[in-house]
N, C-alpha and C positions, 0 to 999 in steps of 0.2 A: 504493499498500500505505499501511498505517495501523500503519504499522508497521508517650487522652488520656492511685503516681502521686498526686500530692496532690490536685489537681483535675483531673476528668477530663470533658471537656464535648463531645460531638459529634452533629450531628443523624443519625448514622448508628450512634451505640452507644445502644442502649437496654436496660437493665436492669430499671428501674422504670416506670411509667406514670405520667406527668407530670401526667395530667389527673385522677389518683385516687391521692395519695401514702400514703393511708391501707390501700391495698392492691397494695404492692409488688410482689408477683408474682401475676399473675393466673392462676385456674384452671386456663384453657385459652387457647391462644395461636391466633392466627391468622395466615396468611402471604398477604401482599397482593404482587402482581407486576404491573408494568406492561410493555408491550412491542406487538409488532405480530406480524401472521401472514403479511405481505409478504415475497415471493419478493425484492424490492426491498430491501437491506440497513437502511435507514433510513426507508423509508415506510411511509404509511398501510396495512391501517386502523388504528386505536388501541383495543388489547384489552386486558385485565386477565385474570387469575388469582386467584381466592380461594380457598385450600386446594386450590391444583391445578386447579380447574375453570374454564375460560375463559368471559369474559362481553365482548361487543363494546361499546364505549362510542360510536365513531362508525366507520360501516364506510365513510364518504368523506372521513376525515380525511386530511391532506395527510400527514402525518407520523405516526410512532409514537406512543403514549403513554408519556413520556420519566420521567414520576417519579411518586410514592405516597408518601402520608403519612395517618397518622390522627389524629384531632385528637377526643376524647371518643368519641362513637359515630358519626362521621360522616368517611366515607374520601375522598380527595382524589385523584385524578389528575390530573396536567397535558400539554399538548401544544399542540399547534394544530390547528384544524377545516379542513375543505374549502376555506375562504377566506383559509388561511394567517394565520387571527387566533390569538394567542396565548389558549389557553384553560384553564379548570380543570373537570373534571368531579367535582362532589360530589354523592356519593350516585347518581352515573349520569344527573345534570342539568347541560348545561352552562352555564357560564358564561363568558362572552368578555370579557376584560381591556384589549384595545384590540381598535379597528378598523383597526389599522395591521398591516402583515406582521409577522410574529416567532412568538414560540414561548416556551412554560412549558419549562425544562430541569430543576428542581429545586423540591422543597416540604419545609419542615420547620415544626414547630410549636414555641414556645417564649413566656414569658411569658402564655400565654393569647391568642398570636395565630396566625396562620397567615402564614407568609413564603413567597414563591417568588421565583425569579430567571429571567430570559431576554432575551426579546430583543422591542424592539417598532422598525420602522422600520430594522432593524439596528443599533440602538443600545442598549447595555448597560442594562437596567432591573431593577428588584425591584418586589414588591407586599407590602405591609401590610395584612391583611384586605380585598385588592382594590384598595387605593390604589397606583396607581403611583409610584414613586419613581424618576428617570432618575439615572443615574452618568456622572460625567465622562470624557471619551475624551482620548487624547492628541492635543494640536494638532499634533502632527507627523504624526499617522495618522487626521485628522480624517473622512476619506473612505471610510476601511477598515470593514468589516463586523466587528461584535462580537459576542461570543456567550457569555455566562456562563453556566457549566456547574454550579458548585455554590453554595450559601448555607447559611451557617451561623453561628448566634447562639451566644455565650458570654457570661451576665451580659446588661450593655446594649451590647454589640459586635456590630454586625452585619458579616460579612463574606462577599464575594462572590468568586470567583475564576473566570477564563475567559481567553479567547483572542481576538484580533483576527486577521482573515484580510484578505491583499490577493491573491495569484494563489496561494499554497501549498497544497496542501491539508492539511498537517500542522500549519499553525498560523504565523503570523507573529510574535506576541508573546503571553508569558504575562503575566496582569494580576491583581494582586490588590488590590480594593477594601477599606478598614476605614473603617468608618461614614461611608461616601464618599467617601473620599481613595483615589485612585491611586496604584500603587506599580507601575513595570513589573518584574517578577523577571527578566529576561534581556535581554541587549544582540543576541541571535541570535534565529533563527527558535527560537518555543518555542510550547508547549501548556499551559495550566493544566486540570486536571480536577477534581481535590476538594479539599478540605480538612477539618483536624482540628486540636482544641488537646488538647495533653496535657501536664499538669504545667507549663500554662503558656505551652508554648511552642507556635506557629504552624507546622504543617506541611501544606505544599502539593506535590500530585505531580502530574506530568505528564511532560512530553518536552522534549527540547531538542536541535537539531542538532548533530549531531557529525562529519558526514562527506558533504561533497556532497551535500547535503539531504537525508539519512538521520537518521532522531532514535535517542535512547536515552533510557529510562527514566530522571528526576529526582525530587529532593524537596529542596525549597526549606524549611529549617529557618529559622524568623525572619527568612527572604529570603536564607539564604545559601544555594548551592546544592550538593549530593549526587548521586553518582550512585546509582540504584537498580540493581544490579548484575545484570541480566539480558541485557545485551548482550556477546556473546561473537562471536567468528570465525565459528561455526556459527548464530547470532542476530544475524540480518541487521539489525534494527532493532527498537524496541520504545518501548512507550508505556505510563507507568504512568495505571492509569485510576480507582483507588479506593483510601480510606483509611480505617480505624478502627483505634481502641487494643485492642491484646490481651496482656496480661500488664502493663500499663502501658508497652507500648512499641509505636511504629506499626506496622501490618501492612498492606499493599499487594499488591494485585493489579494484574498487567500482561497485556497483548497482545503479542506478539512475532511475528516473522516470520522461520522456521528454516529456513536451507539458501539456495541462492543465489536470486535475483532472478526464475529460468524455473522452475525445479523445485521450490523450498522450499514453506512454507505457515505457516499461522497456528497459533499456541500459546499458551495461556495459562500466567500462572505467579502463585504466590505468592511473596511476598518478606518477612522480617523476619531483622533482624540480621545483615543483610550476606550471606544466603541465600536463592538462590532454587530455588524446587522446580516441577515442572510442574504442572499443575491438569489431573488426567484428566476427561476428556468436557467441557471448555469451553475452545474453541481461543480464543473472543474475549470474555474477561470486560468487562462494562460496569457492573456495581452491586455494593453490598457493604453490608450491614446486620449489626451485632451487636447481639442479643437475650439478654441473661444471659451465659452461657459459650457460646452457639451465635453463630456466624459463617455467613451467608448469602450465597452470591453469585448474581448471574444474568448471562446473557450468550447466547452461540449457541455450538453445534458445526457442525463442518464446515468445508471452504474453498470450493467455489463455491456450495453450496445451504446454509442457514442453518437450524438446528432451535434452538428456544428452551429454555433451559437452567437450571434452578434446582440450587443445591448446597447441603445444610447440612452443615456440619462436612466439606466435601470430598466426601459423600455423595450421590449425583443423587436427586433429589425429582422424581417425574412432574409435568409439566403438561400437562394435556389438549387437545389441541389437533385442530383438525379435518383439519388437512393436517403434515405434516412441516417447515413452511417458518416461519422466525420468527425474532424475537432477543428478549428479554428484558432491557430497559435499566435497571430499579430495583426494589427488593423492601424492604419495611417488615414488621415483624411487629409484634404486640400480641396 
């Protein structure tokens, strides 16, 4: 079981058009979603939805489309192809970033450049306009498998967060790289999923082991850990998945397992100011994006089968799919 205020800068917070500052509020917005229609939770094919209409990026892709970003008039999706190579689809055309086994897990645009993060040969990397940059690993865990989950640009600073794995599916260590310098966020088994900067403070969300291998949702603020309180006696375990700024404060979504290990089930949550509320219609939230005053959440619903879900301000928006199965992993609005 898995279960940004003076300055706000976050790759999942978009109120203006960074590529057209003279037009801060476009007349029409479009919603781009990355995911899969596979019954296997994280498997391919790689698909996308544009304003709810599904398109197939690669029917043979090993993994789902994991990331999406719009730069100017170009739409980019990230994932891996049938050969397990990290790729970006630019306007539907595939670009192979490495011939090593890996995956693109997040994409953002800043400073008129396209940034992506992911893995190559089980090592953490990021790309700037297609040029790969290797990230350092913990020398005590040199042979671990690393998976960056999010990349975030604040001014000239490049942040990447992720997880290394040995055997535990929940993650064996939470990592933060700032300008290529590695910081381990926890001395316990932990997982770092997303990052945002609010008022100069760096917020990272994920999970940390708290009881015999079970994880609770946590948030690191400038490296200091805090609970994201969605774990109770009835919530078996939980994992914070994404963060954006809302009213100058961190707004977090998490997935949790409610009930006991045998008869319980997944449930999604929103969290802010120490209060957690259930997400109706999204049992397993995966990604989030803020556009103006609107917050978009994607994920899946259901316990044993998965239906892709898009929420706008907590209200479900239809995603047209040829079947009822699949998962949405990332959303971008412009």
